[in-house]
N, C-alpha and C positions, 0 to 999 in steps of 0.2 A: 253455458251461454247466459244463464240467469245473472251471473256476476257481471258479464259485459253489459247487459241491458241496464242493470242497476248502476253500474259505474258511469255510463255515459249520460244517465239522467240526473246524476248528483249535482253537476254544475248548474243545470237548469233549475233544479230545486233550490239552490242557493239564491239565484236571481229572483225566483218567484217569492221566496220567503222574505227577501229584502223588500220587494215591491209591496208586500202586504203591510208594511209599516204605514202606508198611507191610509189604511183602513182604521188604524187605531190611534194615530197621532194627529194633532191639529197643527196647522201652519207649516212653516219650514222646519227642517231638522236643525236642532241646536248646533251652532257653529263649532263649539268644542267637540261635540260628539261626531260631527262630520269629519273634522280633522283627525280625530283618533281613529275612526273607522277607515279613512283613507290611508293613514299611515300603517295600520295593521294589515290592510290589503296589500300595500306595497311590499311590506316585509314578507308576506306569504308568497307572493309572486316571485320575488327575488330569490328566496330560498328554493322554491320549486324549480326555477330555471336552472339552478346549479345542481341540486341533488337528484331531481327527478328527470332532468333532460340532458344537461351538458355532460355530467359524469357518466350516465348510461351511454350517451353518444360515443364517448371516447372508449369506454369498455367494449362496446359492440364493435367499433372500428378495429380495435386491437384483436378481437376475436376472429375477424374475417380473414386476417393474414395480409391483406393488401396494404394496410397502414398500421402494421404491428409495431410494437416498441415505441420508439420516440416519435414516430410519425402519426400516432393515434390521434393527435390533436388536429390533423389536417381536415378531416370531414367536419369535426365540430366547429372549427374556425370558419370554414366555408359556409356551412349551414347557418351559423350564427349571423354572419354578415348578410346572407340572403334574407334572413328574417328581419333584420334591422332595415335593410333597404326596402323590403316589401311594405312594412309599416310606414316608412318615410314616404313612399309613393302614395299609400292610402291617405295619409294626412295631408298631402298636397292636393288631393282630390276632394276629400271630405274632412276638413279641419274640425277639431273639437271646439266646444263652446267657449273655452277660455280664450281662444284666439279672436273671438268677437267682442271681448269685454270692453274694448275701447271704441267700438263702432257707435255712430249716432243712433238714437232711439228708433228712428224710422226703419233702419236696417233690421233691428232686433224685433221684428213683429212676433206676435205670439205663435203664429204658424211657423215662422222661420226658426224660432228657438226650439219649438217642439220637434219639428222635423229634423233639425240638425242634431239635437240631443239623442233621439232614438236611433237615427240612421248611423251616427258616428259610433255609438256604443255597440250597436248590432254588428257593424262591420268589424270592429275591434274584437268581438267575441269569436269570430270565425277561427283565428289561429288557436285560441284556447280550446275550441272543440276539436280542432285537428290534433292538438297535443294529446288530448285524452284518447282520440281514436288511434293515434300512432302507437302509444304505449300498450293499448289493449290489443292491437294487431300484432305487436311484437310478442306479447305474452301468449297469444293464441297460436302463433307459429312455432313457439318453443325454440330453445337453443340460442336465445338472444340475451339471456341473463336478466330479463325483466320478469318480475314475479307479479302475481295477482295482487298482493298487498301493496307492492310498490305502485302499481297502476291505480289502486284505490287511493293511496296517499295523494297522488297528484290530483285525482278527481275531487277529493275532499279539500285540498288546498285551493283549487280554483273555485269550488263552491263557497268557501269562506271569503275569498276575495269578491265573489259576485254578490254577497249579501249586501254590503254597503252600496255597491254599484246599483242594485235594484232600487234601493231606498232613494239614492241620489237622483234617479230618474223619475220615479213615480211622485215623490213628494213635491218637487218644484212644478211638475205638470199640474198637480192639484192646486198648488198655490197660485198658478196662472189662470185658474178658472175651470179647469177640466174636472169632471166628476170623479169621485173616488174610485168607482168601479172601473171606469175607463182608464184612469191613471194607473191603477194596478195592472190592468190588462196590457197596457203599452209597456210598462216596465218589465212584466213577465215575458212578453213576447220578444223583447230585445235579447233574451237569453235562449230563445228557441232555436237559433242557428247553431248552438253548441252541440246538442245531441244530433242534429242533422248532419253537421260537419264531421262529427265523430263516426256516425254510422257510415257515411260515404267513404271515409278513410279506411274503416275496418273492411268494407265491402271490397275495397281495392287492395287488400292485404298482399295479394300476390305481387303487386307492383311496389307496395309500400316497404315490405321487409328488406329487400336488397338495398333500399335507400334509407334504411332506418337511422344510421348515424347522421345523415344530413337532415332528415326530417325532424329528428329530436332536437337537434341544435337550431334548426330553423324556427321551431316553436319557442325555444329559449330566447333567441334573438328578438322575436316579435313581442314576447312578454317583457323582456328587459326594456325595450323601447317604450312600452306603455308605462312602465314604472318610472323611467327617467323623464319622459316627455310630459306625462299627464299626472301621475299620482304624486310624485315627489313635489313638483311645484305647487300642486293644490294643497298638500298637507302642510307646507311651509308658509302659507299665507296667513295673515292675521297674527293674533297674540297667543295662539295655542300651539305653536310649533314645537315647543319642548315636549308636550304631551304626545304629539304626533310622532316625534322621534322615538320616544319610549315605546309607543304602540308598534312602530316599525320594527324595533328590536325584538319585541315580544312575538310579533307575527313571524319574523324570520326564524327565531329560535324554535317556535312551535312547529313550523312546517319542517324545519330540519329534523326535529325529534320524531315527527310523524313518519317522515321518509325513511329515517334509519331504523326506527322501531318496527314499522310495518313492512319495510322492504326487505 
């Protein structure tokens, strides 16, 4: 059980560590650094979606017998699309900050920017917490093909992705006039939903395990949506896009290696 508690807290630790950047850095994060971190995070999430979620989803479906052989892709495809549509619905209700870039200054009040930034990232963190909870629930149940090291690899990958996310939240909040301590707290709290979501998912393991192929691929779809809709457009802005692409490739290969080596 210690491994589970440690695993579900790792992504939150990544967000909190990133938010701590506001305590040691002045002003806004350097644009080049931000692009590189965003590209790296996108690569990690893309690789985690494939090796930690989609491939285990199909392997688990094949093991159940209902979708064995060439039909093992059916639960993965269904869950993947549900994840995409779920995040599409969320974005229609709580859009990300980049969708307000062209609005007049009156709309972008300090309270509006702060609330939108924290709320949007917090909501988008829920599927990541569910993903960690799903893999640990699968590992605890046994017979799913999910190993403790494979679950740890996913948690580490999400934590790596959360580090720049925490910094990207806390530092702009401080630049807008919020105190460093409060900016750090707001950034860290945006990741608090991840261990909570993971714990609830694990608590419902009796319901989760039979649906494991769908839930794994659902988490993959949600993460891919964030990568394509949010991270890739952000990393390609400005004059540092080439460095961001290299960082994406590095993050992708690192997460792939972690999953294969630890799984």
